[in-house]
Backbone as CSV, one residue per row, in Angstrom:
resi,resn,N_x,N_y,N_z,CA_x,CA_y,CA_z,C_x,C_y,C_z
1,UNK,-0.099,-8.257,3.619,0.820,-6.931,2.826,0.612,-5.811,3.355
2,UNK,-1.087,-5.404,3.223,-1.234,-4.165,3.349,-0.611,-3.719,4.793
3,UNK,-1.085,-4.716,6.226,-0.690,-4.446,7.354,1.265,-4.280,7.091
4,UNK,1.859,-4.717,6.788,3.372,-4.545,6.906,3.742,-3.180,6.212
5,UNK,2.979,-2.777,5.084,3.354,-1.513,4.090,2.982,-0.078,5.511
6,UNK,1.429,-0.534,6.483,1.007,0.428,6.952,1.936,0.586,8.225
7,UNK,2.660,-0.564,8.750,3.725,-0.167,9.609,4.837,0.213,9.090
8,UNK,5.050,-0.087,8.512,6.157,0.783,8.160,6.548,2.441,7.153
9,UNK,5.300,2.957,7.629,5.168,4.332,7.360,5.866,5.197,8.298
10,UNK,6.808,6.072,8.412,7.419,6.634,8.957,7.077,8.072,9.398
11,UNK,6.019,8.527,8.222,5.941,9.665,8.329,4.445,9.636,8.404
12,UNK,3.945,10.339,9.232,2.364,10.523,9.199,1.256,11.367,9.270
13,UNK,0.796,11.680,8.383,-0.016,12.871,8.378,-1.722,12.783,8.856
14,UNK,-1.759,13.794,9.912,-3.889,13.911,9.759,-3.943,15.375,9.818
15,UNK,-5.666,15.138,9.038,-6.217,16.512,8.830,-6.113,16.839,10.339
16,UNK,-6.450,18.391,10.316,-6.613,19.460,11.846,-7.805,19.929,11.529
17,UNK,-7.404,20.779,10.643,-8.682,21.623,10.348,-8.343,21.874,8.217
18,UNK,-8.574,21.287,7.536,-8.851,20.893,6.194,-9.285,22.274,5.329
19,UNK,-10.575,23.037,5.962,-11.049,23.655,5.942,-9.688,24.828,5.434
20,UNK,-8.855,24.659,6.454,-8.043,26.472,6.513,-7.094,25.757,6.339
21,UNK,-6.615,24.481,5.581,-5.136,23.625,5.445,-4.010,23.268,6.504
22,UNK,-4.688,22.739,7.337,-4.164,22.636,8.350,-3.835,20.978,8.436
23,UNK,-2.487,21.042,9.134,-2.111,19.512,8.693,-1.365,19.300,9.599
24,UNK,-1.189,17.675,10.583,-1.017,17.599,11.869,0.803,16.371,11.243
25,UNK,1.697,17.187,10.838,3.161,15.555,10.797,3.541,14.728,12.012
26,UNK,4.157,14.118,11.571,4.578,12.865,12.478,5.680,12.326,12.315
27,UNK,6.419,12.581,12.380,7.960,12.063,12.303,8.507,11.242,13.168
28,UNK,7.434,9.712,12.157,7.841,8.184,12.966,9.847,7.367,13.051
29,UNK,10.194,8.482,13.038,11.521,7.631,12.622,12.493,7.953,14.068
30,UNK,13.651,6.858,14.591,13.680,7.470,15.640,14.876,7.545,15.295
31,UNK,15.758,8.101,14.254,16.903,8.909,14.049,17.491,9.823,13.041
32,UNK,16.087,10.342,11.876,16.047,10.852,11.100,15.560,11.914,11.547
33,UNK,16.006,13.401,10.714,15.163,14.289,10.675,14.478,14.719,9.086
34,UNK,13.257,14.939,9.653,12.451,15.322,8.774,12.773,16.405,7.495
35,UNK,13.970,16.916,7.637,14.001,18.539,7.295,14.759,17.267,5.801
36,UNK,15.918,16.204,5.698,16.387,15.823,4.669,15.552,15.183,3.729
37,UNK,13.672,15.378,3.523,12.547,15.351,3.101,12.464,16.234,2.040
38,UNK,11.691,16.319,0.894,11.122,17.165,0.050,9.376,17.119,0.157
39,UNK,8.641,17.353,0.374,7.228,16.813,0.095,6.880,17.929,-0.439
40,UNK,5.488,17.610,-1.691,5.016,17.991,-2.244,3.333,17.871,-1.948
41,UNK,2.518,18.554,-2.049,1.256,18.354,-2.212,-0.026,18.627,-3.007
42,UNK,-0.993,18.067,-2.943,-1.294,18.445,-4.266,-3.392,18.739,-3.820
43,UNK,-4.161,19.224,-4.346,-5.199,19.331,-4.244,-6.467,19.119,-5.738
44,UNK,-6.655,17.628,-5.639,-7.329,17.238,-7.023,-8.785,16.933,-6.712
45,UNK,-9.391,17.793,-7.589,-10.910,17.827,-7.934,-11.395,17.061,-9.467
46,UNK,-12.160,16.164,-9.198,-13.134,15.448,-9.880,-11.705,14.723,-11.002
47,UNK,-10.280,14.344,-10.370,-9.281,13.478,-10.545,-7.925,14.569,-11.904
48,UNK,-8.301,15.909,-11.035,-7.777,17.143,-11.890,-6.952,17.903,-10.667
49,UNK,-5.466,18.087,-11.370,-5.089,18.843,-9.855,-5.305,19.825,-10.245
50,UNK,-6.147,21.014,-8.869,-6.029,21.992,-9.503,-5.471,23.345,-8.607
51,UNK,-4.752,22.795,-7.684,-3.651,23.273,-7.040,-2.396,22.613,-6.075
52,UNK,-1.175,23.180,-6.494,-0.245,21.907,-6.210,0.934,23.144,-5.475
53,UNK,1.910,22.312,-4.458,2.861,22.772,-4.200,3.618,22.279,-3.309
54,UNK,5.346,22.852,-2.283,6.033,22.418,-2.067,6.281,22.684,-0.530
55,UNK,6.654,21.393,0.225,6.425,22.207,1.730,7.849,22.095,2.214
56,UNK,8.668,23.748,2.653,9.603,23.696,3.068,9.923,23.048,4.583
57,UNK,10.559,22.197,4.632,10.202,21.392,5.893,11.381,22.122,6.894
58,UNK,11.144,22.228,8.367,12.454,22.933,9.300,12.565,21.642,9.686
59,UNK,13.485,22.498,10.605,14.156,21.094,11.137,12.994,20.135,12.128
60,UNK,13.239,19.108,11.937,11.631,18.444,12.302,12.606,17.017,13.390
61,UNK,12.826,17.269,14.331,13.374,15.966,15.137,12.747,14.671,15.184
62,UNK,13.267,13.526,15.292,13.108,12.123,15.247,11.385,12.168,16.123
63,UNK,10.644,11.634,16.097,9.516,11.668,17.217,8.513,12.847,17.464
64,UNK,8.754,13.646,17.160,8.346,15.077,16.893,7.003,15.326,16.434
65,UNK,6.418,15.982,16.490,4.867,16.277,15.993,4.956,17.660,14.953
66,UNK,4.045,18.087,14.130,3.936,19.655,14.619,2.598,19.745,13.432
67,UNK,2.146,20.862,13.496,0.935,21.390,13.205,1.272,22.743,11.901
68,UNK,1.083,21.814,10.475,1.744,23.718,9.095,0.760,23.422,8.645
69,UNK,0.686,24.525,8.269,-0.555,25.214,7.606,-0.203,25.153,5.591
70,UNK,-1.115,24.012,5.178,-0.703,24.791,3.571,-0.931,25.778,3.210
71,UNK,-0.439,26.387,1.795,-0.110,27.822,1.613,-1.301,27.384,0.266
72,UNK,-2.529,26.879,1.013,-3.452,26.965,-0.696,-4.452,28.242,-0.692
73,UNK,-4.762,28.950,-1.874,-5.945,29.535,-2.593,-7.238,28.510,-1.975
74,UNK,-8.179,29.201,-2.046,-9.328,28.965,-1.914,-10.534,29.323,-3.367
């Protein structure tokens, strides 16, 4: 079952430089633009949310990748 869940993940996230808040987002859909989605992020420390926010998604075509900087405070 885990393998099926992994195969059906159409949006990928990878760390690029977490100290700076840089992540890579991959749109694995064939026909869906990611601007149709809302993205929320959280930084959790010791089980408590210390920062959170929303990522405004620009026009993000299918099969594209972008690097994105999360707006967090150190």
